[in-house]
Each structure stands twice: as C-alpha cells, then as structure tokens.
N, C-alpha and C positions, 0 to 999 in steps of 0.2 A: 707239909700241911696235913694235920691229923684231925679227923673228925670222928670222935667216938660215937658209936651207935650200938646200943644193946638190943636193937631190933633185929629179928631174924631176917636174913636176906634170902629171897627165893633162889637167887643164884649169886655166887661169890667167886670172882676170878682174881687171882694175884699174878702180876707180871714181875718176875725177878730179873733185873737188868744189871749185869756186872759193869762197874765203872772203869772205862778205859782198860778193858780186860788184859790185852796183850802187854801193854806198857806196865800195868800194875803187877803182872806176874814177874816181869823183868825187875821191877823195883823190890818185889818180895824176895827174889832170889839173890839180889846184889844190893847190900845195904848202902854201897857207895852211890847208888842211883836215886835213893830216896830223897824226896824234896827237890829234885832237879828236873829240868825239862828233858823228857825222853821221847824219841820218835822210833817206832818200829818199822823197819822196811823189809822187803823180800830179799833176804841175804845181804851180803856185804856190798853188792853192786846195785841194789834196788834204788831206783830214782823216785819212787812214789811212796808216800807215807801210808802205812796200813792203819796205824792208830797212834795217838799221841797221849802222853800223860796229862793230868790236869794242869801241872805246872807249865807244860808246853802250850796247852790250849789257852792259857791266860795271855799268850802272845798272838792269839788268832790262828794258831796252827791247827789244821783240820785233816781228817782222813781224806786221802785222795790228792792232797797238796804235793807239789814237787818238793823234793828235799832241798833243792837249790833255793827256792823261794822261802821255804821254812827257815833256812839258815840266815837268810837276809833279815827275817823278822826276829830271829833269836840266834845270835852268833854262838851262844854257849850250848846250843842244842846237842844232846848226846844221841847218837844213832846206835840202835841195837838191831842186829840181824834177827829176823823172826825165828822162833823155835817151835814149829807146829806141834811136834810130839809132846812137848812140855805143856802147851796150852790145852791139848786134848786131855792130858793126865789130870790137870787141875779141874777142867770142866767136868770130867767124869766124877771126880770126888764131890764136886758141888751138887751135881744132879742126883747122886746117890744119897747125899745128906738130905736133900729136899724130900726124898721119899719117906722120911720120918714124919713129915708134916702131912702128906697125902700121897696115895699111890697114883692119883689122877694128874699126871704131869705130861705136858707136851714140850719137848725140847725144841724150841723155836730156832735157835742157832747155838753156836758154841758158847755164847755168853748170855743167853736169854732163855727163860722157861716160863710157860704159863702153868699155873696151878689152879685146878678146880677144887675149891675147898668147901663147896656148898654143903656137903654131907659131913663136914668135920666140925661144924659149929657147936654141936652138942658135946663134942669131945674136947675141943681146944678153946672154945669160947667165941667171942665176937670176931668179926673180920680184922679189927685192929690187933687183937691179941694173936691171931693166926699169922698176920703179917710180921709181927715181932718174932714169932717162932721161926718163920722162914729166914728172916734176916740173921737171927742167931745161928741157925743151922749152916748158913753160908759162911759166916765168920769162923765157926768152929772147924769147918772142913777145909778152909783155905786161908784164913786170916786176911781176906780181901773184903773191901767195901762193895756194897751193891745198892741200887735204888729200887724201891718197892712201889708198885702202883696197884691199887685195889679198887675194883668197881664190880658192876654186875655183868660185864661183858668183856671180851678180849680186847677190842679196839680201844675202849675207854680206859681200861687198865693199862694198856701200853702207852697211851697218851699221858696218863697220870704219872707213869714212871719217869718220863722225861721232863716233867715240870720242875723237879728239884734234883739237881746233881751237883757234886757227888753225894753219896750217902743219904739219898732222899727217901722220904716216906710220905706218899700222897694218897689220900682216900677220897674217892668220888662216889658217894652212895648212889645206887642205881636210880633212885627217884629224883636225883639232882643232875644226872648225867646230861640230859637234853639241854638244860639251862646252862650248864658249864661249857658245853661244846658250841653253844649258839653262835658265838663270835669268833670261833676258831676257824682259820682257813681250811677248806676241805683237804688241801694237799699236805696239811700237817698230820693227817691220819695215816696210819700204816696201810700201804696197799693202794693208795690213791696217788699215782704218779702225775707228772705235769701233763701228760697226754690226755688222761681222763679229766684232769683239772681244766684243760682248755676246752674239752667237749662240754663240761658242765657250765663253763663261763658263757658259752653261747646261749644258754638258757637262763642266765642271770644268777647262777649258783656260784658264789665265791666262798661264802662261809657255810658252816654246817647248818646254821639256822635258815639259810636260803633254800635248803633242800625241800622245804615244805612248798616251795613255789611250783615244783614240777611233780607230776604223778610218777609213781614207781615204774609204770609201764614204759616210759621213755628210756630209762636206764636198762630195763629188762630187754627191750627190743634191740638196743645197741650192744650191750655187754652180757646178756644172758643172766645166769645165776649170780655172777659177780656183780652185775648192775643192781640186782635186787638187794644183795648184801650191802653194797655201798649206801643205798638209800637208808637202810636200817642203821648202819654204822653211824651215819651223821645224826641220827635221832638218839644216839646213846643206847642202842639196843641191838648190837651186833649178834645175830643168831648163831654164828659159827661156834661149834663145840670145841672143847679142848680135846685134841686128838692124841690119845695115849698110845695108839698103835702106830707103828712105823709103816707108812704106805709106800707104794712104788713111786719113784720120782716121776713127776710129770714133765720135767725137763732137767737137763744137766749141761752145764756150760763152763767155759773158761774164757777169761778176757785178760788183756794186758795193756797197761799204760805205756806208751812209747816215749823215748827221749824227746825233748823239745825240738821242733822244726824238722820232723821226719818227713822227707819228700821222696826219698829213694825207694824205688819199687822193690829192689832186691832185699833191702832191709825189712820192708813191710812183709814180704814173702816169708822171710826167716821167722818173724814173729807169728805169722799165721801157721807156719809149719810147726813151730813150738807148741802153739795152742792145740793144733790138730793131734799131735802125738800125746799131749797131756790128756786131752779129752778121750782119745781112744784107749789109753791105758786105764783111765778111770772107768770107762764102760766095761772093759774086760775084767777089771778087778771086781766089779759088781755083777759079772756075768750077764751084761746087757748088750744090746745092739740098737742102732737107730737107723731109720730110713730118711727122715726129714730133718733138716738142719736150718737154723738161721745163721747166716754169715754176714758180717758187716764191719764197718769201721766208723769211728767218730772223727769228724773233721775239727779244725781249729775253732770254728764258730759253734762247736758243740752239737751240731746236727749229725744224725746218723745216716749212713748210706749203706744199703745192703739189701738182701732178699732171702727168701726161703728157697732151699734147694732140696730136691728129692732124688735119692738113689733108686736104681732099679730093684735092689735088694738091700735089706738091713745090713749094716756093717759096724765093726768095731776096730777097723783098720785105719791108722793115722794116715797112711799113704793115700788111701781112697778119699778120706775127708779133706786132705790137703788139696787134692785135685779140684774139689768144689770151690775152695778159696781162690784158686787161680781163675776160675770162671768169673767169680765176683769181681776180682781185681781187673780182669780184662774188660768187664762191662762198665765199671764205675770209676776206676782210677784214672787220673790224668797227671801229667808231670807237675802241675802246680798244686796238687792236692797236699795239704798239710795234715797228716794223720796223727792223731794224739792217742788213739786207743783202737785195739782190734778185739773182736768178740766172735766166738763160735759156740752155738748152743744146739745140743741134740734135743729136738722138740718132742720126740716120741720114743724115749728109751723103753725097751721092754725085754723080758728074758730072752737070751739068745737060745734059739732052738734050731741049730743048723745040723742037718744030717750030712755027714761027710760024703756019702755016695752021690749026693746031688751036685757036688762040685768036682771040677777037674783037678788034676794033680797040682798045678801051680797054686791054686787057691788053698788046697790042703797044706802044701808046703809053707805058704805064707802064714797060715794059722799056727803051725808048729814053730816057725821063727818068732812070731810075736809072743808066743807062750814062753819060749826060752829067754827072750829079751826081758819079759816081765819078771821072771825069776831072778835074773842077774841084777836088774836095776833095783828090785826090792831088797836084795841082799847088800849091794855095794853102793847104792845111791842113784838118784834119778838121772837118766841120760848118760850113764856110764857106757851104755851101748845105745846108739841112736843114729839117725841119718848124720852123715859126716859134719854138716855145718851146725848141728845141734849138740855135738859132743860137749859134755860138761856145762851145759847151759841151763841147769835147773835154777840158777840164780841170775837170769838174764837181767841186764840193766833196764 
C-alpha cells in the first residue's frame, strides 16, 4: 500500500522488517532450500520452531510451534538447525548498509530497525523515495527481502510494516494514522501485551479508537510513563524517539520451551539450571550483575506461575541463580503440574563493581573458576565445561 506524498513530514519514521529472517538466510545460503517449507530450530534436537519460511507459513506453521505439530501440518517440512553467528553477520551487513540512508538508526532486534529520516527529506526526497532507498540498501547488502512501514511515529510505522508481507511497502501518513488505527485492536500494537489489554478492556477499550473513552491519567496511574505512551500510541502519535545510542539493558533473560507433557521435577530443574548458567554467562560477558530476578514457568493452560526473587548481593553466578529457581519450584510446583516453558529474567542488570577484598576466599575462587569456564566455553563451544548434568547441552531438546 503506497501513498505518494510530496508534503514535508514534520517527523518521518521507517521500520525495516526482514521477512522470515533466519529461514531466509538458510534459503539464501542453500539453493536447494529455496521455494521449500523450512523451519529453523535451536540445534538438531530443538523441539520448538524459532522461525519458518513463507512456504512453511502457508501451512499455518508459526514461531513457537512444536516441530511435531508442524510436521503434521506439513510432512515435507525441512528442519534447519539455527546458525546464530551467520544471522548476526547478515544483520550487521544490513544495519551498516542502512546507514547510507540515515545515521539515525535504532537496531530494534536482529531483523528489525527504526530509521528516523525526518532530516533526510531535502537530501533523498519524500518518505516514499526514502523508503525505496532503504529497501534497495537491504537488497544490495543481503539479497534478502524486507517489509517497509513508514509513518510519523515508531508504533504506527511498525504496524504498517506488518500489513503487507512478504516484500511489503506500506505508508501511513501521520495525519491519517489516527483514523487508520481506529478499528485496530490495541493488542495488535507493539508493546501492548494481553495483560495490558485485559486492563484496558475493563474500561471498554478494545480498539485504538476506544482509547478516547478514558483519560490518560488512568493509564499513567497504573503504568506510569509506559501508560502515557500507550495512550498516545493508540492515537497514532507515539512520542518515543528513535534511540541511536545503545543504552544499558533494563532486563536480561533466558527462557526455554520444554518437551510436551513435562511433569518430572528433575527434568524441570535441569532446564532451570540450563537457563541459570546461560543467563549468568551472558551477564559476565557484558560485565554485569543482578540482584533481582523474575523466575517462573508457564503451565499447559498458558498461565504463568512464578515470582520475583532478590539476592542479598548482586551476582553473575549461575549456581546462585539456580538456587533461586529451586525456591520457586518448592513454592509453586506440584506433581500434576504440566510445565511447557521456563523463564529466568535479571530485572536490574548493572555494571559489576565487586571489590575482591570484600569477599572471602571461596567467593574469589568461584569468580576465578567462572572466568576460566567462560574462556574455555567461548573457545570450544557452549557448555563444554559446565555442571555435570548440563555437559554438551547447548542444544537441549
């Protein structure tokens, strides 16, 4: 959907969204996969689909679906183990290429980027022309297709990008955004999960147009600045700027989908230990530590059970984080619990500023051990050295 406009926009935001990115990279690198249904999983043993090609999506296969169910829908589905380093390489090439369009880029995820091209209109032309430039830059850097969404704010641009896929190009002029979003469910907008959606439903807000029914103060009181932003998002005037600087992470987490019908406590513990060590290694890699964590698991009815846990001191040690998961399991798990996913999130990661003389010898020794383990695992592969029951489990099923 292309609407040409030679009118100068006071603010112009472009969202570049790579189409089925991981699967597209696999098809790019292997000509035998092109035109065929492809599903990318976490390693050879992964049971959950990370992403699927457009050919696979035609069968109703989606991200997060079990591989077993996907193969029932599409018996000829081709499974590809994920190759994170390759995806990062392609992503970097794309993001570098987009800098030829504008330096004001926010890398939103490995396959998405916001571009603020407001100040480029006199150089590159109107928003449609600039969007075409961005699309061409992506193709020349990667030979991959992307969908482009253009509007006057980030939320509307992101919504526009998903209207037409694959290879989409949708423009929503800022003066039309409010009207375009009027009948769109609020939960269709990025950042409005079903929890917030249920809160809004209590006030009669189901679509973006319904947001005018309630004052902004109701959302501000419940959700703070996020609530204020949501109110404006639904009006087609999201004030959030394109963040060109890399800021400190507000949270950092790892989760894992479990095999079907997982009831065994020991199995669940192993997955929690796996996520504890992955999160700890990631914290150490970024020289961060955390004191407050959310630990929980999703049940078969898709409800979450868990709680926040706080340590006496910040930590980047998987062994310590794992002890918190045992507390959660002891509190919430029972033999009939069917667990389908586990999650550990560090809620307050911040730069690690530990003075060795404040700790006793065992703690100092543990830090040295973790550092040595990180060096070896970085060189030879994840979990080549790890707690015994996690050895070689970087590709857990």
